[in-house]
N, C-alpha and C positions, 0 to 999 in steps of 0.2 A: 340163365342169369341167377346170380346168388343174391341173397337178401341184402348184403352190403352194397352191391351194385344198384339194386332197386332203391335203396335208401338214398343213394347218391343222385338219383334223378327224380326223387319223390316230389320235390318242389316244382319240377317241370310238369309232372302229372297233375299236381294241384293247380298250377297255372292254366293248364289245358281245361281242367274241370271247371274252374272259375269262369273261363271264357265261354264255355258251352252250357253250363248248368249251375247257376249260382246256388240253388237250393242244395244240390248234391255237394257242392264245395263246402257249404256250411255244415252239412252232416259229417263230412269226412276230414275237414282240415286239421282237426286235433288228434286224429288217429295215429297211433304208434304202430309201426310195422314190427310185428312180433316174430313171424316165421314165414318162410317161403319154402314149401316142400311139395313136390309132386304137382306142380301147377296150382297149388292152393295157397293163397295169401291170407295169413291170419293177422287181423287187426286187433289192437288192444286199445280200449278206451278208458281203462281204469286210471283214474287220477283222483287221488284222495281229496285234493283241494277243490275239485269240481263236482264229482259224482260220488256220493257216499257209497253206493252199491254198484258202481260201474255205470255203463251206458248201454241200455238195452235197445240197440239200434234196430234190431229185427222187428220189434213190435211197433216202431214209430216211423219207419221210412219205407216208402213204396219201392216196388221192384224196379221201376224206371230210374230211381235214384241210384240203386246198386248198379244197374246197367250203365248209367252215365259214367260211373267210376271205372268200370271194366273197359269201356270204350276209350276213356282217357288213357288208361294204362296201356292198352293195345296200341293206341296212336303214338305214344311216346316211346314205348319199349319194344313193341312187336309181340308182346306176350299175351296169350289168351289164358286168363286165370279165372278161378272161382274164389269166392270170399268165405272166410270163417271169422268168427269174433270170439274173443276171450275176455 
């Protein structure tokens, strides 16, 4: 799957995430899909109007929240990915 294809189903991923883990949905609903390469999805949270210095998700979100997103991605797309943030 290419990044453009994943972007095309991202709302489905978020819908699945919201149905199963609302906290994870809140953490990831404004993420921008920056890159998908070698089974690694890079999410970008930089939004000058919201976060002056970006969004340091790694320091504020539990591993179970990450796992919830990865499960939702797998359920919707069949992809087993890992996450990176920029």
